[in-house]
N, C-alpha and C positions, 0 to 999 in steps of 0.2 A: 172311100179309096178303093172300093172293089174294082177290079179290072185295071188298076193303075199300078205303076211302080213308084214308090217314093223317090223324089229327086234327091241325089246325094252328091256331095262334092268329093273330089278326090285330091289329096295333097296334104299340106301341112295341117289343115284343119279337120282332116278326117273324113273318110267315106261315110261316117255315121251321121253327118249333119243333115237332117231331113227337112227340106224346104216347106213341104206341105204341112207338117206339124207345126212349124213356126207360123205359117199362115193362119191356121186354126186358132193358135194361141193369141195372135194379134186380133183377129176377128172377134174373139169372145171377150177381150179384155175390157173395153170401155164399158159394155153392158154389165159386167161383173163389178167394176168400180162404182158405177151408178147405183147398182143394187146394194152395195156396201154402204154408200152414202145414205140411201133411202132408208136402210135398216137403222143406221145411226140416228137419223132424224125421227123415225118413227118411235124409237125408244125415248128420245128426248121429249117427243110430244106427249108420250104416255106419262112421263115424269111431270110434265107441265100440268097435265090434266089432273093428276094426283094432288099437285100443290094447290089447286083451287077447288078441290072437291068439297062440297058442302057450303061453299061461300055464295052469296048472291051473284048472279051473272054480271059480267062487265060488258058495257057497250063498246068498249075499246078492244075487247079480246081478239075477235076475229082479224082485225086490221093490224094487230101487233104481234102477231104469231111469229116468233123468232125462227122457227123452222121453215116457215113459208118464205121468209126473207132469204134465208140461205138457199133453199131450194130454187128460188126464182134466179139467183146469180149463178148457180151451178148450171142451170139449163138455159141460160140467156144468150145462147148463140156462141159461146166460146168454143175453141177447138180442142179443149182438153190436152193442151200441149204438155203440160207438166206430168200428168199421169202416163201419157204415151212415152215421155222421155225416161220416166222411171223404168217401164217395161223394156225399153230399148237398151238401157244400161244393163239390166238383168240379162237379157238375150245376148247382148254383145260379150258379156262376161263368160256366160255359159259356153257360147260357141267359139271362144277364141283360144280355147285349150289346144296345144299343139299335138295333134295326133297324126300318125302317118299310116296306120293300118286300119283294119276292119274292127275297131273297137266299138263298144256300145254307144248308141246315140245319146249324148247327154240330154237333149231336148226331150226325148222319149222318157227319160228318168224323172222328169219334173212331175211330181205327184201333186194331188189335189190340195194337200196341206200347204205346199209351197205356193201354188197358185193363189190360194186364200190369203197367204202372208203378202204376196206382191199386190193383190188388190186392196188390202188394208193399207199398205204403205202408200200406194198411189192415191188412195182416198184421203189419206192424212195430208199429202202434198197439195191435193186440190182444195181441201177445207182450209188449209193454211192460206192458200191463195185468195179464198173468199174472204178470210179474215183480214188479209191485206187490202183488198179492194174496199171493203166497208169502212176500214179505218182511214184509208187514203181519201176516200170521197168526203168524209166528214172534214178531215184536216184541210182539204182543198176547197171546201164549200162548193163542191161540184154539183151541177144541176142534172147532168146526164151521164149515163154509162152505157155503152154500146147501143146508143141511140134511144135509150129509154130512161125515165126519171130515176135518179139515184135512190137508194133505199130510204134515206132520211127524208127526201122530198116526197116519195111515194106514200110513206107512212102518214105524213101530215095531211096529204090529199085524201087518203082513204078514210081518215077520222074526222075530216072536215076542219083540219087546223091549218089550212093554207093561209098565207100571209094576209089575204084580202078578206078573210072571214070576219063577219060583223060581231058574232058571238060564238064562242067555242068553249068546250068543256074545260080546256086548260088555259083559256084566255088568249086573245089574238096575239098578243106580244110574245107568248111563249111557244108559238107554233113551231118555229125552226128548232128551238131547243129540245122540244118533245121528240120530233122526228129524228134528231141527232142522237138522243138518249137511246131511242130503241135501236137505232142502227149500230151504235156502239155495243149494246147488249147482244145483238145478233153476231157481231164480230167476236165478242167474248165467247159465245156459244160455239161458233165455228172452230175457234181455237181450242176449246175444251174438247170438242168431238175429234179434232185432229190428233190431239195427244192421246185419246182413248184408242185410236186405231193402230198406234205403234206399240201398245203394250204386248210384252212377250216376244218381240223381235230380238234378234241377236245383239249383244252389247256393243258390237262395232256399228251396227246400223243405228242404235239409239244415240250413241256418241255422235255420229254424223248428223243425225236428225237435230240434236240439241244444238250443234254448232250452226246448222242452217237457221234455225229460229232466231238464235242470238244475232247472227249475221244480218238477217233480214231487218230486225228491229233497229239495230245500229245503223244500218243503211237508211232506213226511213227517218231516223233522227237527223242524220246528216243532210238529207234532203230538206227537211223542215228548217233547220238551222241555217244552211247555206242560202236557201231562198230568201229568208228573212235578212241575212247580211248582204244579199246581193253579190254573192261570190260566184264568178264565172271563169276562174282560172282553170287551166287544163287538169291540173293534178286533182283539184277538188271535184270537178264535174265528173272525171273518170272514176273517181273512187265511189261516188254515189251510184253511178251506173253499174259498177262492178258488184256492189254490195246489195243494191235494191232490185236490180233487174237481171243482169247477166247470170250471176251465180245462183239465185234461187229459182230461176226459170229453166235453166239448162244444166249448168255445171254440177250443181249439188244433187238434183234429181237423178242425173246419170249415175253419179258416184253412189247414191243410195241404192239404186237397182243393182249395181255391180257388187256392192258389199252384201246384199241380200243373197246373191247368187254364191258368193265365196266369202263368208263372214270372217274367216281367219286370215285372209289375204288382203292386202291394200288394193284400192282400185288401180288398175293398170295405168301407167303413165300416159300411154298414147290415148286412152279414153279420157282421161282428165284434160290433156291437151286439146283433144277434139271438142270436149265440152266448153273449155275456155273460150275458144275461137268462135263457136257457134253462139255461145252466150254473149259475147261482145258484138257479134253481128245483129243479134236479137235486139240488144240495147240500142244500137245505132239505128236500126230500122224504126224502133219505137220513137226515137228522138226525131228522126226525119218526119214521120207522120205527125208528131207533136207540133211541127211548124208548118209543113205543106200539105198534110192530109186533108182530104175533102170531108166535110162534115157528115155527108150522107154515107161515107164509108167508115169513118172512124167514130162516129156518134159524139164527136166533140167539135166545138167551134174552131174555126181556122185560127192558127197561131196560138192555140190554147196554152202551150207550154210557155210562150212569151208573156201571155197575160198573167200566168201564175208565177212568173219569174223563176221558172224551174232551172236548177243548175244541171243542165244536160250536156252530153258530150258535143251535140251540134252547136249549142250556144257557146260552149268553151272554145270550139273552133272558130266561131264567128268573133269571139273576143280577140283572138290572135290575128285573124285576118283583117279585122276592121279597127285595130290599134285602140281597143278600149271602148269602142261605141256601145257595146252591149251593156257594160257596167254603168256607163254614163246614162243610158236610157232606162236601165232596169235596176240601178243601184238601190242601196238601202232607203226605205221610206218612199219609193217611188211605185206608182201604180199607173202603168202605161194606158194611154187611151187608144182607141181604134186607129187613129191616124199615126200615132207613134209606132204602133205594131206594124201597120203597113209600110212605114218608112223603113223600119229595121229589117223587115222581110225583103224589101226592094234592095236595101244595102247588101244583105246576105246574098241575094241572087246575082247582083252585080260582081260581088267578090268571088263568086263561084264556091261558096260554102256547101251547097248541097252537093256538088260534084265531088268535092274533097271528101265529104262524109261517105258518099257512095262508093267512092274508091278504096276507102279504108274498110268499109263493110265487105266489099269484094275480096280484099286480101285476107280478111279473117275467114271467109268461106274457103278460099283456096288453101289457106293454111290448115283449116280443119280437115279438108278432104286428103291433104298430104299425110297428116297424122293418121287418118283412118286406114289409108292403103288397102291391104288385103287381109287385115288382121282378124276378120270374123266372118261368119257365113255369108254368102252372097245375098241372101234375102235381108238379113240384118244390115249388111253393108249398104244395100239399096235404100233401106228405110232410113238409116242414119244419113245418107247422102241427100235423100229427099227432105229430111228435117233441116239440114244446113241450108238448103236452097229455099225451102218454103218459109222458114222464120225470117230469113233475110229479105224476102220479097213479099211478105204477106200484106194483105190489104186492110186487115183490121185486128 
């Protein structure tokens, strides 16, 4: 910063709010979160090494390292949305205090201990996400994730237990089960490591974290149950999206960051409102990609949500617009073939379902930006605005 004057805003948010300091914090954040996750994985790996010390070597050891599976997912091309959202919630709360004079810059008062706590909280959210991905892929029997083999498929291939193997250490018929078992254990470890990251954080943050975890699990249960039942009514599909996608991706991480910034105060209502609308937009965008996304972009087959009979908002809208055609095609005990999927997508196109979903998505973004207004530092406001627009129009 030599030779420069820190940018400061003037007005209700105080002349103390330094944009350059915010930029430095944002730039350093993802590397700090990755380093925190790396440290957790290294400690876990050391514990695993100790667990087998003195035993004969296993031919399956290298291919079934749980830490590698977690690390692969952390670094598999995701955008680290949830950790970034945690930091934005923190910065939004720190810079939203109403000052009118030349008081101290609260961003400059953020010490290394607080930065460490924030990195650990964000690492916990990312590890919880990895836990969810691993569980979801096993439940869905998914073959790919982000254009790559899912963990359970990859493990089976690495140890020579793919379905076509003539002779395998675990037996050819047990190949899939073996891979799934290792993937589930990797998910268990990711969850355990996530729980480790939040130790010692303020009670209000821990309470919000616990609520997030329970909410996510219940949302996943609804997803599984409603898919099995073939339920596509609007109320059911929206509840799944809210619990499984919108809240744990955007709303709750924002609130966690805000609570870490001010543990003795509730998350500001405007920030929760912003998070709610961005979360809903995220869920809608995800659902749109689940029907119309290109495989080379999404890493999933065309119409994957239809094939999986997922109770998504988009299919809930289609159920309304098509007078029950979705449940007739995808109802209980139905496994749609490719022609049925194509016909349903064509009917959805003819009824304008995608346009309806995109219009609703746009309304959520507009409502989010209205809630944001000028309540925080311009740098943070720009980042939150970019978040709202990018998650709504993301490509994968």
